[in-house]
C-alpha positions in Angstrom: 0.0 0.0 0.0 1.2 3.5 -0.8 1.0 6.4 1.7 -2.4 7.5 0.5 -3.9 4.0 0.7 -2.5 3.6 4.2 -3.8 7.0 5.3 -7.3 6.5 4.0 -7.5 3.0 5.4 -6.5 4.3 8.8 -9.1 7.1 8.6 -11.9 4.7 7.6 -11.0 2.5 10.6 -11.3 5.5 12.9 -14.6 6.7 11.2 -12.9 10.0 10.3 -12.3 11.9 7.1 -8.9 13.3 6.3 -7.8 16.9 6.9 -5.6 18.4 4.2 -4.1 21.8 4.9 -2.5 23.8 2.0 0.3 26.4 1.9 2.5 27.7 -0.9 6.1 26.5 -0.7 8.5 29.3 0.2 5.9 31.6 1.6 6.8 34.0 3.2 10.4 32.6 3.0 12.0 29.2 2.8 12.8 28.7 6.5 9.4 29.9 7.7 7.7 27.7 5.1 9.4 24.6 6.5 8.1 25.6 10.0 4.6 26.1 8.6 4.4 22.5 7.3 5.9 21.2 10.6 3.1 23.1 12.4 0.5 21.5 10.1 1.9 18.1 11.0 2.0 18.9 14.7 -1.7 20.1 14.5 -2.8 16.7 13.2 -2.9 17.0 9.4 -3.4 13.7 7.6 -2.1 14.8 4.2 -0.2 17.9 3.0 -1.0 19.8 -0.1 1.9 22.0 -1.1 1.6 24.7 -3.8 4.4 25.5 -6.2 4.2 29.3 -6.7 3.4 30.5 -10.2 3.1 33.9 -11.7 -0.4 33.3 -13.3 -2.3 30.9 -11.0 -5.6 30.9 -12.8 -7.4 28.6 -10.3 -6.3 30.7 -7.3 -8.0 33.6 -5.6 -6.2 36.7 -4.3 -5.1 35.2 -1.0 -3.1 32.4 -2.6 -2.0 34.7 -5.4 -0.3 36.9 -2.9 1.3 33.9 -1.2 2.7 32.9 -4.6 4.1 36.4 -5.2 5.8 36.4 -1.8 7.4 33.0 -2.4 8.7 34.0 -5.8 10.0 37.3 -4.4 11.8 35.3 -1.7 13.6 33.2 -4.3 11.7 29.9 -4.4 13.0 27.9 -7.4 13.1 24.2 -8.3 16.2 23.4 -6.2 14.8 25.1 -3.1 11.4 23.5 -3.6 12.7 20.0 -3.8 15.0 20.7 -0.9 12.0 21.8 1.2 10.1 18.5 0.3 13.2 16.5 1.4 13.2 18.2 4.8 9.5 17.5 5.3 9.9 13.9 4.2 12.8 13.5 6.6 10.6 14.1 9.6 7.3 12.5 8.6 5.8 9.8 6.5 2.7 11.9 5.8 1.4 11.8 2.2 2.5 15.0 0.3 0.8 16.2 -2.8 1.9 19.0 -5.1 -0.6 21.5 -6.5 0.9 23.5 -9.3 0.7 24.7 -12.9 1.9 23.0 -16.0 4.6 25.6 -17.0 6.4 24.8 -13.8 6.7 21.2 -14.7 7.4 21.9 -18.4 10.3 24.1 -17.5 12.2 21.1 -16.4 10.5 18.6 -18.7 8.1 15.8 -17.6 10.7 13.2 -17.0 13.1 15.3 -14.9 10.3 16.9 -12.9 8.8 13.6 -12.0 12.1 12.0 -11.2 13.1 14.8 -8.9 9.6 14.9 -7.3 9.8 11.2 -6.5 13.4 11.4 -5.2 12.4 14.3 -2.9 9.5 12.4 -1.5 6.3 13.7 -3.1 3.4 11.2 -3.5 1.2 12.9 -6.1 1.0 15.7 -8.6 -1.9 17.9 -9.6 -1.5 20.6 -12.2 -4.6 22.7 -12.1 -4.4 23.8 -15.7 -3.6 20.4 -17.3 -6.7 18.2 -17.9 -6.3 14.4 -18.3 -6.6 14.7 -22.1 -3.4 16.7 -22.2 -1.4 14.8 -19.7 -0.4 11.6 -21.5 3.3 12.2 -21.5 3.2 13.4 -17.9 1.2 10.4 -16.8 3.8 8.0 -18.4 6.6 9.7 -16.4 4.6 9.7 -13.2 3.9 6.0 -13.5 7.6 5.3 -14.2 8.5 7.1 -11.0 5.7 5.9 -8.8 3.8 9.2 -8.5 0.1 9.3 -8.0 -2.2 11.4 -10.1 -5.0 13.8 -8.9 -7.5 15.5 -11.2 -10.3 17.9 -10.5 -14.1 17.3 -10.8 -16.8 20.0 -10.4 -20.6 20.1 -10.3 -20.6 20.9 -14.0 -18.6 17.8 -15.0 -20.8 15.6 -17.3 -21.3 12.0 -16.3 -19.2 10.4 -19.0 -16.3 12.8 -18.5 -16.5 12.2 -14.7 -16.0 8.5 -15.4 -13.0 9.2 -17.6 -11.4 11.5 -15.0 -11.8 9.1 -12.1 -10.3 6.3 -14.2 -7.1 8.4 -14.5 -6.9 9.1 -10.7 -4.9 6.8 -8.4 -4.5 9.0 -5.3 -7.7 10.9 -4.7 -10.3 12.9 -6.7 -10.2 16.6 -6.1 -13.8 17.8 -5.8 -14.3 21.6 -6.0 -17.1 22.7 -3.6 -18.0 25.7 -5.8 -17.2 27.1 -9.2 -14.5 29.8 -9.7 -11.2 30.2 -7.9 -9.9 29.3 -4.4 -10.7 31.6 -1.5 -12.2 32.0 2.0 -16.0 31.7 2.0 -18.7 31.9 4.6 -21.1 29.6 2.8 -20.5 26.2 1.2 -21.5 25.5 -2.4 -25.0 24.1 -2.6 -24.1 21.3 -5.1 -21.2 19.6 -3.4 -23.3 16.9 -1.7 -24.9 15.9 -5.0 -21.5 16.0 -6.8 -20.2 13.6 -4.2 -23.1 11.3 -4.6 -22.7 11.3 -8.4 -19.0 10.4 -8.0 -19.8 7.6 -5.6 -21.9 5.9 -8.3 -18.8 5.7 -10.6 -15.8 5.3 -8.3 -14.7 4.0 -4.9 -11.6 6.2 -4.9 -11.2 8.8 -2.1 -13.0 12.1 -2.7 -11.4 15.2 -1.2 -13.3 18.5 -1.3 -11.6 21.9 -1.6 -12.2 25.5 -2.6 -14.0 27.7 -0.1 -13.7 25.2 2.8 -13.0 27.8 5.6 -14.3 26.7 9.0 -14.4 23.6 11.2 -18.1 23.6 10.6 -17.5 23.3 6.8 -15.2 20.4 7.5 -17.9 18.7 9.5 -20.4 19.3 6.8 -18.1 17.6 4.3 -17.8 14.6 6.6 -21.6 14.5 6.7 -21.9 14.9 3.0 -19.8 11.8 2.3 -16.4 13.3 1.5 -13.3 11.3 2.4 -11.2 14.4 3.1 -11.5 18.2 3.3 -8.9 20.6 2.0 -8.4 24.0 3.6 -6.2 26.5 1.8 -7.0 30.2 1.7 -8.2 30.3 5.3 -4.8 29.1 6.6 -2.8 31.1 4.1 -4.6 34.2 5.4 -3.2 33.3 8.9 0.2 33.0 7.3 -0.2 36.4 5.7 -1.4 38.0 9.0 1.5 36.6 11.2 4.3 36.3 8.6 6.6 38.7 10.4 6.3 36.7 13.7 7.1 33.1 12.9 6.7 31.8 16.5 3.3 33.2 16.8 2.5 32.0 13.3 3.3 28.4 13.9 1.4 28.4 17.2 -1.6 29.8 15.5 -1.4 27.4 12.6 -1.1 24.4 14.9 -4.1 25.6 16.8 -6.2 26.1 13.6 -5.3 22.7 12.2 -6.1 21.0 15.4 -9.6 22.6 15.3 -10.2 21.5 11.7 -9.0 18.0 12.5 -11.3 17.8 15.5 -14.2 18.3 13.1 -13.4 15.3 10.8 -15.1 12.7 13.0 -18.1 11.2 11.2 -21.4 11.2 13.0 
């Protein structure tokens, strides 16, 4: 069993869904970024989702866009990114997924990017702007290097395309809770429960819901709706932005927030 399979099996045995916190690698700087992911682990995260900063992140709202800009300004590059992953992997066996954009991978080439990802300790890759139909070469490289694939499904995904997408997934299906970009929200999308039910008719693969998941109550609602995991990004990145100049306070706040989110993952 790979790390994702082990994690989701453990969660099922405990009658919990997974909690997946997100942050952008290198935000606000490399040393603080490492501390952020350590804080996530200390708070009880089940899986990490790590963003690779990009200049034109079309799926990201303003909070994550600013995080990417800070990371780029601080000098995050391929070498520093993979070095960060190695440091996280050295302290934890937690599954680690990359969320990025295709140009980042193409800059190195599919084969080299996948090789370095696997050697550093990543478990899966998701490129938000690369659909399955355009990822054949990438998928071949990922398979060669033992990397899992993640693709996105929304409420607008037709049934036949949904079947095709889940057939290409071997880590988890990323289900967006609303249309549009990432961001903090006070209300959940109204169609996420029905989207999850549609997916459960065509796959048994884990379903992780993201986009707009902002509060522990949202996480609990995802557990009740049938999700296998909840992803929180912008709400945590907002905490990073607020406390960026005070790393000790930042890590304490992040650990506290992640613990609160994790406490809401118990199924009722």
